[in-house]
Backbone atoms as SQL, in Angstrom:
CREATE TABLE atoms (id INTEGER PRIMARY KEY, chain TEXT, resi INTEGER, resn TEXT, atom TEXT, x REAL, y REAL, z REAL);
INSERT INTO atoms VALUES
  (1, 'A', 1, 'MET', 'N', 0.763, -1.188, 0.171),
  (2, 'A', 1, 'MET', 'CA', -0.142, 0.113, -0.106),
  (3, 'A', 1, 'MET', 'C', 1.161, 1.297, 0.103),
  (4, 'A', 2, 'ARG', 'N', 2.102, 1.291, 0.509),
  (5, 'A', 2, 'ARG', 'CA', 2.795, 2.459, 0.676),
  (6, 'A', 2, 'ARG', 'C', 3.248, 2.714, -0.896),
  (7, 'A', 3, 'GLY', 'N', 3.616, 1.541, -1.386),
  (8, 'A', 3, 'GLY', 'CA', 4.099, 2.131, -2.850),
  (9, 'A', 3, 'GLY', 'C', 3.034, 2.734, -3.833),
  (10, 'A', 4, 'ILE', 'N', 1.619, 2.371, -3.658),
  (11, 'A', 4, 'ILE', 'CA', 0.760, 2.916, -4.186),
  (12, 'A', 4, 'ILE', 'C', 0.540, 4.544, -3.943),
  (13, 'A', 5, 'LEU', 'N', 0.737, 4.704, -2.386),
  (14, 'A', 5, 'LEU', 'CA', 0.664, 6.053, -1.887),
  (15, 'A', 5, 'LEU', 'C', 1.828, 6.759, -2.605),
  (16, 'A', 6, 'ILE', 'N', 2.987, 6.330, -2.406),
  (17, 'A', 6, 'ILE', 'CA', 4.066, 7.024, -2.962),
  (18, 'A', 6, 'ILE', 'C', 3.864, 7.563, -4.420),
  (19, 'A', 7, 'ASP', 'N', 3.576, 6.474, -5.465),
  (20, 'A', 7, 'ASP', 'CA', 3.259, 6.889, -6.666),
  (21, 'A', 7, 'ASP', 'C', 1.969, 7.753, -7.000),
  (22, 'A', 8, 'TRP', 'N', 0.951, 7.891, -6.046),
  (23, 'A', 8, 'TRP', 'CA', 0.327, 8.924, -6.119),
  (24, 'A', 8, 'TRP', 'C', 0.870, 10.247, -5.689),
  (25, 'A', 9, 'LEU', 'N', 1.586, 10.073, -4.684),
  (26, 'A', 9, 'LEU', 'CA', 2.298, 11.537, -4.308),
  (27, 'A', 9, 'LEU', 'C', 3.148, 12.255, -5.315),
  (28, 'A', 10, 'VAL', 'N', 3.770, 11.431, -6.136),
  (29, 'A', 10, 'VAL', 'CA', 4.431, 11.580, -7.442),
  (30, 'A', 10, 'VAL', 'C', 3.430, 12.390, -8.430),
  (31, 'A', 11, 'GLU', 'N', 2.329, 11.630, -8.484),
  (32, 'A', 11, 'GLU', 'CA', 1.332, 12.341, -9.418),
  (33, 'A', 11, 'GLU', 'C', 0.725, 13.475, -9.047),
  (34, 'A', 12, 'LEU', 'N', 0.776, 13.738, -7.932),
  (35, 'A', 12, 'LEU', 'CA', 0.222, 14.903, -6.988),
  (36, 'A', 12, 'LEU', 'C', 1.408, 16.013, -7.486),
  (37, 'A', 13, 'THR', 'N', 2.519, 15.705, -7.052),
  (38, 'A', 13, 'THR', 'CA', 3.551, 16.452, -7.316),
  (39, 'A', 13, 'THR', 'C', 3.506, 17.161, -8.382),
  (40, 'A', 14, 'GLU', 'N', 3.115, 16.390, -9.713),
  (41, 'A', 14, 'GLU', 'CA', 3.280, 16.723, -11.062),
  (42, 'A', 14, 'GLU', 'C', 2.163, 17.673, -11.238),
  (43, 'A', 15, 'GLU', 'N', 1.001, 17.048, -10.886),
  (44, 'A', 15, 'GLU', 'CA', 0.109, 17.771, -10.958),
  (45, 'A', 15, 'GLU', 'C', 0.004, 19.389, -10.642),
  (46, 'A', 16, 'TYR', 'N', 0.501, 19.694, -9.415),
  (47, 'A', 16, 'TYR', 'CA', 0.536, 20.941, -8.824),
  (48, 'A', 16, 'TYR', 'C', 1.925, 21.385, -8.883),
  (49, 'A', 17, 'LYS', 'N', 2.842, 20.916, -9.737),
  (50, 'A', 17, 'LYS', 'CA', 3.950, 21.635, -10.206),
  (51, 'A', 17, 'LYS', 'C', 4.807, 21.792, -9.192),
  (52, 'A', 18, 'LEU', 'N', 4.994, 20.812, -8.091),
  (53, 'A', 18, 'LEU', 'CA', 5.757, 21.065, -6.457),
  (54, 'A', 18, 'LEU', 'C', 7.317, 20.803, -6.919),
  (55, 'A', 19, 'THR', 'N', 8.111, 21.103, -5.975),
  (56, 'A', 19, 'THR', 'CA', 9.477, 20.821, -6.360),
  (57, 'A', 19, 'THR', 'C', 9.644, 19.320, -6.009),
  (58, 'A', 20, 'ALA', 'N', 10.811, 18.713, -6.099),
  (59, 'A', 20, 'ALA', 'CA', 11.429, 17.523, -5.917),
  (60, 'A', 20, 'ALA', 'C', 11.598, 17.605, -4.519),
  (61, 'A', 21, 'GLN', 'N', 11.933, 18.565, -3.567),
  (62, 'A', 21, 'GLN', 'CA', 12.476, 18.783, -2.186),
  (63, 'A', 21, 'GLN', 'C', 11.172, 18.334, -1.677),
  (64, 'A', 22, 'THR', 'N', 9.908, 18.818, -2.049),
  (65, 'A', 22, 'THR', 'CA', 8.813, 18.748, -1.433),
  (66, 'A', 22, 'THR', 'C', 8.169, 17.297, -1.126),
  (67, 'A', 23, 'LEU', 'N', 8.460, 16.729, -2.519),
  (68, 'A', 23, 'LEU', 'CA', 8.005, 15.218, -2.794),
  (69, 'A', 23, 'LEU', 'C', 8.828, 14.217, -1.888),
  (70, 'A', 24, 'PHE', 'N', 10.179, 14.685, -1.775),
  (71, 'A', 24, 'PHE', 'CA', 11.258, 13.710, -0.776),
  (72, 'A', 24, 'PHE', 'C', 10.845, 13.866, 0.593),
  (73, 'A', 25, 'MET', 'N', 10.098, 15.248, 0.970),
  (74, 'A', 25, 'MET', 'CA', 10.159, 15.531, 2.467),
  (75, 'A', 25, 'MET', 'C', 8.913, 14.776, 2.673),
  (76, 'A', 26, 'ALA', 'N', 7.734, 14.997, 1.772),
  (77, 'A', 26, 'ALA', 'CA', 6.706, 14.509, 1.975),
  (78, 'A', 26, 'ALA', 'C', 6.563, 12.768, 2.135),
  (79, 'A', 27, 'VAL', 'N', 7.663, 12.067, 1.413),
  (80, 'A', 27, 'VAL', 'CA', 7.514, 10.781, 1.629),
  (81, 'A', 27, 'VAL', 'C', 8.393, 10.467, 2.854),
  (82, 'A', 28, 'SER', 'N', 9.542, 11.388, 3.314),
  (83, 'A', 28, 'SER', 'CA', 10.145, 11.103, 4.585),
  (84, 'A', 28, 'SER', 'C', 9.128, 11.184, 5.528),
  (85, 'A', 29, 'LEU', 'N', 8.095, 12.176, 5.471),
  (86, 'A', 29, 'LEU', 'CA', 7.290, 12.364, 6.825),
  (87, 'A', 29, 'LEU', 'C', 6.093, 11.084, 6.701),
  (88, 'A', 30, 'VAL', 'N', 5.809, 10.713, 5.427),
  (89, 'A', 30, 'VAL', 'CA', 4.647, 9.296, 5.539),
  (90, 'A', 30, 'VAL', 'C', 5.718, 8.234, 6.060),
  (91, 'A', 31, 'ASP', 'N', 7.050, 8.106, 5.782),
  (92, 'A', 31, 'ASP', 'CA', 7.685, 6.982, 6.370),
  (93, 'A', 31, 'ASP', 'C', 7.991, 7.193, 7.814),
  (94, 'A', 32, 'ARG', 'N', 8.163, 8.206, 8.353),
  (95, 'A', 32, 'ARG', 'CA', 8.739, 8.354, 9.745),
  (96, 'A', 32, 'ARG', 'C', 7.216, 8.546, 10.650),
  (97, 'A', 33, 'SER', 'N', 5.865, 9.154, 9.766),
  (98, 'A', 33, 'SER', 'CA', 4.677, 8.798, 10.619),
  (99, 'A', 33, 'SER', 'C', 4.226, 7.248, 10.759),
  (100, 'A', 34, 'LEU', 'N', 4.573, 6.804, 9.734),
  (101, 'A', 34, 'LEU', 'CA', 4.118, 5.068, 9.496),
  (102, 'A', 34, 'LEU', 'C', 5.099, 4.384, 10.646),
  (103, 'A', 35, 'MET', 'N', 6.153, 4.912, 11.041),
  (104, 'A', 35, 'MET', 'CA', 6.982, 4.344, 12.122),
  (105, 'A', 35, 'MET', 'C', 6.361, 4.481, 13.639),
  (106, 'A', 36, 'VAL', 'N', 5.735, 5.560, 13.958),
  (107, 'A', 36, 'VAL', 'CA', 5.329, 5.604, 15.239),
  (108, 'A', 36, 'VAL', 'C', 3.554, 5.661, 15.302),
  (109, 'A', 37, 'MET', 'N', 2.961, 5.859, 14.164),
  (110, 'A', 37, 'MET', 'CA', 1.562, 5.691, 14.309),
  (111, 'A', 37, 'MET', 'C', 0.715, 4.626, 13.786),
  (112, 'A', 38, 'ASP', 'N', -0.426, 4.601, 13.970),
  (113, 'A', 38, 'ASP', 'CA', -1.070, 3.258, 13.783),
  (114, 'A', 38, 'ASP', 'C', -2.182, 3.726, 12.779),
  (115, 'A', 39, 'VAL', 'N', -2.010, 3.679, 11.305),
  (116, 'A', 39, 'VAL', 'CA', -2.913, 4.184, 10.341),
  (117, 'A', 39, 'VAL', 'C', -3.721, 3.334, 9.451),
  (118, 'A', 40, 'GLU', 'N', -5.260, 3.499, 9.750),
  (119, 'A', 40, 'GLU', 'CA', -6.046, 2.527, 9.264),
  (120, 'A', 40, 'GLU', 'C', -5.546, 2.196, 7.534),
  (121, 'A', 41, 'ARG', 'N', -5.815, 1.461, 7.045),
  (122, 'A', 41, 'ARG', 'CA', -5.593, 1.451, 5.298),
  (123, 'A', 41, 'ARG', 'C', -6.459, 2.323, 4.777),
  (124, 'A', 42, 'SER', 'N', -7.639, 2.663, 5.219),
  (125, 'A', 42, 'SER', 'CA', -8.617, 3.732, 4.904),
  (126, 'A', 42, 'SER', 'C', -8.060, 5.228, 4.958),
  (127, 'A', 43, 'MET', 'N', -7.043, 5.230, 5.465),
  (128, 'A', 43, 'MET', 'CA', -6.520, 6.696, 5.987),
  (129, 'A', 43, 'MET', 'C', -5.431, 6.862, 5.446),
  (130, 'A', 44, 'LEU', 'N', -4.756, 6.007, 4.751),
  (131, 'A', 44, 'LEU', 'CA', -3.343, 6.122, 4.012),
  (132, 'A', 44, 'LEU', 'C', -3.510, 7.375, 3.240),
  (133, 'A', 45, 'GLN', 'N', -4.258, 7.435, 2.520),
  (134, 'A', 45, 'GLN', 'CA', -4.139, 8.668, 1.256),
  (135, 'A', 45, 'GLN', 'C', -4.448, 9.849, 2.313),
  (136, 'A', 46, 'CYS', 'N', -5.276, 10.004, 3.195),
  (137, 'A', 46, 'CYS', 'CA', -5.084, 11.224, 3.837),
  (138, 'A', 46, 'CYS', 'C', -4.199, 11.366, 4.725),
  (139, 'A', 47, 'LEU', 'N', -3.360, 10.583, 5.208),
  (140, 'A', 47, 'LEU', 'CA', -1.808, 10.581, 5.755),
  (141, 'A', 47, 'LEU', 'C', -1.119, 11.321, 4.670),
  (142, 'A', 48, 'GLY', 'N', -1.338, 10.596, 3.342),
  (143, 'A', 48, 'GLY', 'CA', -0.440, 11.298, 2.549),
  (144, 'A', 48, 'GLY', 'C', -0.779, 12.628, 1.963),
  (145, 'A', 49, 'CYS', 'N', -2.085, 13.119, 2.164),
  (146, 'A', 49, 'CYS', 'CA', -2.329, 14.435, 1.828),
  (147, 'A', 49, 'CYS', 'C', -1.698, 15.469, 2.937),
  (148, 'A', 50, 'ALA', 'N', -1.809, 14.839, 4.442),
  (149, 'A', 50, 'ALA', 'CA', -1.615, 15.731, 5.339),
  (150, 'A', 50, 'ALA', 'C', 0.190, 15.853, 5.524),
  (151, 'A', 51, 'CYS', 'N', 0.923, 14.702, 4.926),
  (152, 'A', 51, 'CYS', 'CA', 2.146, 14.936, 4.743),
  (153, 'A', 51, 'CYS', 'C', 2.789, 15.738, 3.536),
  (154, 'A', 52, 'MET', 'N', 2.014, 15.677, 2.373),
  (155, 'A', 52, 'MET', 'CA', 2.248, 16.854, 1.240),
  (156, 'A', 52, 'MET', 'C', 1.895, 18.348, 1.421),
  (157, 'A', 53, 'LEU', 'N', 0.846, 18.093, 2.453),
  (158, 'A', 53, 'LEU', 'CA', 0.824, 19.621, 2.769),
  (159, 'A', 53, 'LEU', 'C', 1.487, 20.152, 3.823),
  (160, 'A', 54, 'ILE', 'N', 2.129, 19.353, 4.835),
  (161, 'A', 54, 'ILE', 'CA', 3.143, 19.708, 5.592),
  (162, 'A', 54, 'ILE', 'C', 4.534, 20.251, 4.738),
  (163, 'A', 55, 'ALA', 'N', 4.868, 19.480, 3.705),
  (164, 'A', 55, 'ALA', 'CA', 5.941, 19.358, 3.317),
  (165, 'A', 55, 'ALA', 'C', 5.658, 20.805, 2.139),
  (166, 'A', 56, 'SER', 'N', 4.790, 20.921, 1.543),
  (167, 'A', 56, 'SER', 'CA', 4.427, 22.024, 0.752),
  (168, 'A', 56, 'SER', 'C', 4.802, 23.221, 1.597),
  (169, 'A', 57, 'LYS', 'N', 4.105, 23.132, 2.593),
  (170, 'A', 57, 'LYS', 'CA', 4.384, 24.654, 3.915),
  (171, 'A', 57, 'LYS', 'C', 5.927, 24.693, 4.115),
  (172, 'A', 58, 'PHE', 'N', 6.362, 23.862, 4.236),
  (173, 'A', 58, 'PHE', 'CA', 7.654, 23.859, 4.527),
  (174, 'A', 58, 'PHE', 'C', 8.833, 24.288, 3.235),
  (175, 'A', 59, 'GLU', 'N', 8.393, 23.849, 2.044),
  (176, 'A', 59, 'GLU', 'CA', 9.211, 24.005, 0.830),
  (177, 'A', 59, 'GLU', 'C', 8.838, 25.068, -0.091),
  (178, 'A', 60, 'GLU', 'N', 7.750, 25.254, -0.349),
  (179, 'A', 60, 'GLU', 'CA', 7.121, 25.807, -1.637),
  (180, 'A', 60, 'GLU', 'C', 6.990, 27.381, -1.093),
  (181, 'A', 61, 'ILE', 'N', 6.847, 28.273, -1.933),
  (182, 'A', 61, 'ILE', 'CA', 6.834, 29.552, -2.132),
  (183, 'A', 61, 'ILE', 'C', 5.241, 29.596, -1.918),
  (184, 'A', 62, 'HIS', 'N', 4.482, 28.804, -2.877),
  (185, 'A', 62, 'HIS', 'CA', 3.186, 28.910, -2.770),
  (186, 'A', 62, 'HIS', 'C', 2.208, 27.816, -2.572),
  (187, 'A', 63, 'PRO', 'N', 2.400, 27.190, -1.581),
  (188, 'A', 63, 'PRO', 'CA', 1.795, 25.835, -1.155),
  (189, 'A', 63, 'PRO', 'C', 0.629, 25.984, -1.866),
  (190, 'A', 64, 'PRO', 'N', -0.024, 24.374, -2.166),
  (191, 'A', 64, 'PRO', 'CA', -1.358, 24.277, -2.366),
  (192, 'A', 64, 'PRO', 'C', -2.183, 24.231, -1.022),
  (193, 'A', 65, 'CYS', 'N', -3.427, 24.386, -0.999),
  (194, 'A', 65, 'CYS', 'CA', -4.247, 24.728, 0.061),
  (195, 'A', 65, 'CYS', 'C', -5.049, 23.622, 0.505),
  (196, 'A', 66, 'VAL', 'N', -5.688, 23.211, 1.862),
  (197, 'A', 66, 'VAL', 'CA', -6.248, 22.399, 2.047),
  (198, 'A', 66, 'VAL', 'C', -7.358, 22.025, 1.223),
  (199, 'A', 67, 'GLU', 'N', -8.211, 22.780, 0.679),
  (200, 'A', 67, 'GLU', 'CA', -9.158, 22.588, -0.363),
  (201, 'A', 67, 'GLU', 'C', -8.609, 21.862, -1.838),
  (202, 'A', 68, 'ASP', 'N', -7.264, 22.251, -2.074),
  (203, 'A', 68, 'ASP', 'CA', -6.734, 21.220, -2.975),
  (204, 'A', 68, 'ASP', 'C', -6.541, 19.826, -2.904),
  (205, 'A', 69, 'PHE', 'N', -6.073, 19.771, -1.765),
  (206, 'A', 69, 'PHE', 'CA', -6.030, 18.166, -1.307),
  (207, 'A', 69, 'PHE', 'C', -7.597, 17.531, -1.096),
  (208, 'A', 70, 'VAL', 'N', -8.300, 18.137, -0.485),
  (209, 'A', 70, 'VAL', 'CA', -9.604, 17.574, -0.562),
  (210, 'A', 70, 'VAL', 'C', -10.160, 17.506, -2.234),
  (211, 'A', 71, 'TYR', 'N', -10.042, 18.132, -3.204),
  (212, 'A', 71, 'TYR', 'CA', -10.056, 18.021, -4.357),
  (213, 'A', 71, 'TYR', 'C', -9.450, 16.786, -5.020),
  (214, 'A', 72, 'ILE', 'N', -7.995, 16.953, -4.733),
  (215, 'A', 72, 'ILE', 'CA', -7.535, 15.898, -5.484),
  (216, 'A', 72, 'ILE', 'C', -7.631, 14.482, -4.684),
  (217, 'A', 73, 'SER', 'N', -8.073, 14.331, -3.696),
  (218, 'A', 73, 'SER', 'CA', -8.314, 12.944, -3.054),
  (219, 'A', 73, 'SER', 'C', -10.098, 12.871, -3.491),
  (220, 'A', 74, 'ASP', 'N', -10.417, 13.475, -4.468),
  (221, 'A', 74, 'ASP', 'CA', -11.749, 13.021, -5.066),
  (222, 'A', 74, 'ASP', 'C', -13.048, 13.121, -3.939),
  (223, 'A', 75, 'ASN', 'N', -12.515, 14.269, -2.731),
  (224, 'A', 75, 'ASN', 'CA', -13.909, 14.454, -2.053),
  (225, 'A', 75, 'ASN', 'C', -13.685, 13.134, -0.670),
  (226, 'A', 76, 'THR', 'N', -12.449, 12.323, -0.841),
  (227, 'A', 76, 'THR', 'CA', -12.601, 11.182, -0.241),
  (228, 'A', 76, 'THR', 'C', -12.739, 11.809, 1.743),
  (229, 'A', 77, 'TYR', 'N', -11.847, 12.784, 1.604),
  (230, 'A', 77, 'TYR', 'CA', -11.663, 13.100, 2.981),
  (231, 'A', 77, 'TYR', 'C', -12.003, 14.715, 3.050),
  (232, 'A', 78, 'THR', 'N', -12.625, 15.083, 4.106),
  (233, 'A', 78, 'THR', 'CA', -12.845, 16.624, 4.230),
  (234, 'A', 78, 'THR', 'C', -11.880, 17.312, 4.788),
  (235, 'A', 79, 'LYS', 'N', -11.838, 18.518, 4.812),
  (236, 'A', 79, 'LYS', 'CA', -10.991, 19.485, 5.247),
  (237, 'A', 79, 'LYS', 'C', -10.718, 19.339, 6.758),
  (238, 'A', 80, 'PRO', 'N', -11.850, 19.367, 7.600),
  (239, 'A', 80, 'PRO', 'CA', -11.567, 19.075, 9.113),
  (240, 'A', 80, 'PRO', 'C', -10.580, 17.623, 9.185),
  (241, 'A', 81, 'GLN', 'N', -10.902, 16.492, 8.418),
  (242, 'A', 81, 'GLN', 'CA', -10.061, 15.138, 8.595),
  (243, 'A', 81, 'GLN', 'C', -8.582, 15.542, 7.991),
  (244, 'A', 82, 'ILE', 'N', -8.254, 16.439, 7.071),
  (245, 'A', 82, 'ILE', 'CA', -7.098, 16.428, 6.542),
  (246, 'A', 82, 'ILE', 'C', -6.289, 17.286, 7.627),
  (247, 'A', 83, 'THR', 'N', -6.929, 18.416, 8.019),
  (248, 'A', 83, 'THR', 'CA', -6.135, 19.043, 8.972),
  (249, 'A', 83, 'THR', 'C', -6.140, 18.526, 10.292),
  (250, 'A', 84, 'LYS', 'N', -6.918, 17.623, 10.659),
  (251, 'A', 84, 'LYS', 'CA', -6.802, 16.531, 11.836),
  (252, 'A', 84, 'LYS', 'C', -5.593, 15.747, 11.713),
  (253, 'A', 85, 'MET', 'N', -5.372, 15.292, 10.545),
  (254, 'A', 85, 'MET', 'CA', -4.322, 14.072, 10.320),
  (255, 'A', 85, 'MET', 'C', -2.858, 15.093, 10.336),
  (256, 'A', 86, 'GLU', 'N', -2.916, 16.088, 9.699),
  (257, 'A', 86, 'GLU', 'CA', -1.547, 17.216, 9.893),
  (258, 'A', 86, 'GLU', 'C', -1.310, 17.610, 11.247),
  (259, 'A', 87, 'CYS', 'N', -2.383, 17.523, 12.017),
  (260, 'A', 87, 'CYS', 'CA', -1.960, 17.834, 13.581),
  (261, 'A', 87, 'CYS', 'C', -1.128, 16.697, 14.247),
  (262, 'A', 88, 'ASP', 'N', -1.774, 15.462, 13.701),
  (263, 'A', 88, 'ASP', 'CA', -1.669, 14.411, 14.411),
  (264, 'A', 88, 'ASP', 'C', -0.078, 13.849, 13.918),
  (265, 'A', 89, 'VAL', 'N', 0.227, 14.137, 12.571),
  (266, 'A', 89, 'VAL', 'CA', 1.170, 13.778, 12.175),
  (267, 'A', 89, 'VAL', 'C', 2.448, 15.093, 12.733),
  (268, 'A', 90, 'CYS', 'N', 2.058, 15.997, 12.868),
  (269, 'A', 90, 'CYS', 'CA', 3.018, 17.171, 13.453),
  (270, 'A', 90, 'CYS', 'C', 3.310, 16.502, 15.246),
  (271, 'A', 91, 'GLY', 'N', 2.415, 16.019, 15.745),
  (272, 'A', 91, 'GLY', 'CA', 2.400, 15.653, 17.100),
  (273, 'A', 91, 'GLY', 'C', 2.937, 14.096, 17.130),
  (274, 'A', 92, 'ALA', 'N', 2.831, 13.393, 16.539),
  (275, 'A', 92, 'ALA', 'CA', 3.427, 12.163, 16.495),
  (276, 'A', 92, 'ALA', 'C', 5.107, 12.331, 16.230),
  (277, 'A', 93, 'LEU', 'N', 5.336, 12.998, 15.241),
  (278, 'A', 93, 'LEU', 'CA', 6.978, 13.360, 15.167),
  (279, 'A', 93, 'LEU', 'C', 7.639, 14.408, 15.835),
  (280, 'A', 94, 'GLU', 'N', 6.645, 14.786, 17.045),
  (281, 'A', 94, 'GLU', 'CA', 6.877, 15.971, 17.861),
  (282, 'A', 94, 'GLU', 'C', 7.341, 17.071, 17.261),
  (283, 'A', 95, 'PHE', 'N', 6.844, 17.507, 16.250),
  (284, 'A', 95, 'PHE', 'CA', 7.269, 18.693, 15.501),
  (285, 'A', 95, 'PHE', 'C', 8.733, 18.555, 14.778),
  (286, 'A', 96, 'LYS', 'N', 9.104, 17.434, 14.801),
  (287, 'A', 96, 'LYS', 'CA', 10.642, 17.328, 14.149),
  (288, 'A', 96, 'LYS', 'C', 10.542, 16.971, 12.848),
  (289, 'A', 97, 'LEU', 'N', 10.075, 18.229, 12.010),
  (290, 'A', 97, 'LEU', 'CA', 9.731, 17.868, 10.649),
  (291, 'A', 97, 'LEU', 'C', 10.571, 17.815, 9.575),
  (292, 'A', 98, 'ALA', 'N', 11.829, 18.394, 9.849),
  (293, 'A', 98, 'ALA', 'CA', 12.927, 18.587, 8.844),
  (294, 'A', 98, 'ALA', 'C', 13.845, 17.185, 9.048),
  (295, 'A', 99, 'ALA', 'N', 14.531, 16.799, 7.599),
  (296, 'A', 99, 'ALA', 'CA', 15.084, 15.519, 7.937),
  (297, 'A', 99, 'ALA', 'C', 15.796, 15.585, 6.471),
  (298, 'A', 100, 'THR', 'N', 17.045, 15.070, 6.557),
  (299, 'A', 100, 'THR', 'CA', 17.736, 14.944, 5.430),
  (300, 'A', 100, 'THR', 'C', 17.266, 14.074, 4.435),
  (301, 'A', 101, 'THR', 'N', 17.290, 14.504, 3.039),
  (302, 'A', 101, 'THR', 'CA', 16.393, 13.492, 2.101),
  (303, 'A', 101, 'THR', 'C', 17.404, 13.229, 0.937),
  (304, 'A', 102, 'VAL', 'N', 16.960, 12.515, 0.133),
  (305, 'A', 102, 'VAL', 'CA', 18.127, 12.255, -1.142),
  (306, 'A', 102, 'VAL', 'C', 18.286, 13.660, -1.675),
  (307, 'A', 103, 'CYS', 'N', 17.540, 14.860, -1.878),
  (308, 'A', 103, 'CYS', 'CA', 17.650, 16.025, -2.417),
  (309, 'A', 103, 'CYS', 'C', 19.086, 16.662, -1.745),
  (310, 'A', 104, 'HIS', 'N', 19.450, 16.503, -0.606),
  (311, 'A', 104, 'HIS', 'CA', 20.147, 17.027, 0.111),
  (312, 'A', 104, 'HIS', 'C', 21.705, 16.748, -0.548),
  (313, 'A', 105, 'PHE', 'N', 21.685, 15.377, -0.950),
  (314, 'A', 105, 'PHE', 'CA', 22.953, 14.899, -1.637),
  (315, 'A', 105, 'PHE', 'C', 22.969, 14.696, -3.236),
  (316, 'A', 106, 'ASN', 'N', 21.934, 15.224, -3.622),
  (317, 'A', 106, 'ASN', 'CA', 21.630, 15.165, -4.959),
  (318, 'A', 106, 'ASN', 'C', 22.381, 16.316, -6.069),
  (319, 'A', 107, 'GLY', 'N', 22.703, 17.332, -4.994),
  (320, 'A', 107, 'GLY', 'CA', 23.275, 18.863, -5.529),
  (321, 'A', 107, 'GLY', 'C', 22.749, 19.516, -6.281),
  (322, 'A', 108, 'ARG', 'N', 21.616, 19.395, -5.997),
  (323, 'A', 108, 'ARG', 'CA', 20.644, 20.404, -6.910),
  (324, 'A', 108, 'ARG', 'C', 20.178, 21.709, -6.292);
């Protein structure tokens, strides 16, 4: 299921023209969140939305808004659900969001 989620995050990155740094940070946040949180299978895409939202706020000049993630998930999740997942991720990671990713070694 993680592979399917990451493929979807790649498509999301292309759709909203986000940077590679945003994608790699989002994947890092997903992986680190899954290590410390129990996430139901039905909420994996919501986790992906929340992690991409956090990464976008961290890396992008003009990040997509929560409504964009509601739309891109085909209204599977509501704005409050995505916002709550965002808070859950931040809390689970103790707000230690920044991490070294492949982009830091890529030389770009």
